[in-house]
N, C-alpha and C positions, 0 to 999 in steps of 0.2 A: 352896258352898265346905265349909260345914258339913254340909249333906245329904250330899254324897258321900262325907264322912268317915265321918259317922256310919252311914249304909246300907251301905257299899259298902268301906269301910276305906281309901279311896282320898284320899291327900293332894294337893290342886291348889293350885297358885299362882293368884293373883288372875289373870294374864294367860291362863293355860290356861281356867279358869273362864270368864272373858269371852268368849275365843273358840270355846267349845264351846257357850255360851249363844246366841250369833249364828250359829254352824251350823244350831243347832236351829231358829231362828225362820227361818232361810232354807230351811230344809226342808220346815217347817211352811206359808209364806207367800210363799215366792216369793225371788228377789234384786231389789234394788232396779232393776237392767237390765230384768227381765222388766216390772217395774212400769211403767217408764217407756214402754215397748215399749206398753201398754195405754191409754196416755193418748187416743190417738184415738177407740179403741172408748168409751172413758168419756164423751168428749166428745161423741159421735155420740149416745150414749144421753139423754145430759142434754138434748141439742136436741130429740130425738124426745119426750121425756116432758115437760118444762117449755116451752111455748111462749115464745117471743122470746127464749130463752136464747143468749146470744152466748159463743162460745169462740174461742179463737185459739192455735195451737200452734207456735211457731219452732223449727225444726231447722237445725242447720249445715249446710255442703255435703255431709257425710258422712251425713246423716241422722240425726245425734246430736240428742238432745233439748237445747234451749236455754232457752226461755221458755214460760210457760203461762199463759194469762188465762181466767178465767171468771167470766162475770155473769149469774147467774139472772133469767130475764125476769121473775118475780113481783116480786124486789127491786126491778129497773129500773121497773118499774110504781107501785109503792109509792113510789120516791124521787119520781118525777114528780108524781104525784096528792098524795102526804101528807107528804111529808118539807120541811124546809128546804132552801131552794136553797144548798147548803152540803155539801162532802164534807170528809170527814179523812182523810188517808191515812198510811200508818205502814208501815215494814217490818220483820221479825223475822227476825234471822238463824237459820238452821237449823245446829245444831250436831251433825255426823255425823262418824265417822271415815272415810268412803270419799267422801261426796257432799256437798259445801257448797253454799249458796245461802242464797236470801233468800225468805220469805214474803212477798209485798205484800198489803197490804187496804185496801180503800177502803170507806168506812161514811159512812153518813148520819144526821141528828140530827132526831127529831120535836120537835113544841112542848113535852114534856115533858122534854125532854133524854135520852130512850131512844135508843139507836144501833141501826141495822139495817145489817148487812153488804151490800154491794152487789155487790163485784167481791173478787175474789182471784186471786193468780198466784203464780207461781215463778219467780225468775230467778237467775242466777249470781251476780250479786254487787248490792249497792246502789250502784249508779253512775246518770252519765246516760244512758248508753245503755238499760240495763234500765228504768229510771223512765220515759224517754221512750215506749217501747216499749209499757209497759203504760199509761201514762195515755192514748196515743193510743188504743189497743184501747178503754178505757174510755169517752172522751170520743165513739168513734163509735159505741159500744154504744147510749149514752143519746141522740145525735142522730139516730141512726136511727128509734129507737123514738119521738122526738118527730114524727119527719117523717111517721110512718104513722097 
């Protein structure tokens, strides 16, 4: 707001400056909808570059994004070989004006109490359905790796 006032002599309200900033960021980086549509490509490339990486995307009946799960192969290997047989799970709420959700995280701990992210994901809310889907994806990823 100060920059626009000093440089161009325009007095903007906070709301006008906020909307302008968001529109500029969208023009530079694309919209969140475009980003959600790129998840399948991102997951495909992760699996190609990182062996044993597990990804899962859940969409609704209209093809709209609902949940995402990603566990990097190297993190799964590290958990199985080096870390304590214990996982720590938590969710962090994403606060945005348009898209709300929860970032889910699974970490392991080594003998020096250092943590290593094993898996992460996004879901619509920190509820039973979201955690169940996420943890079933996580346990399937680790158990499949142990069988190999």
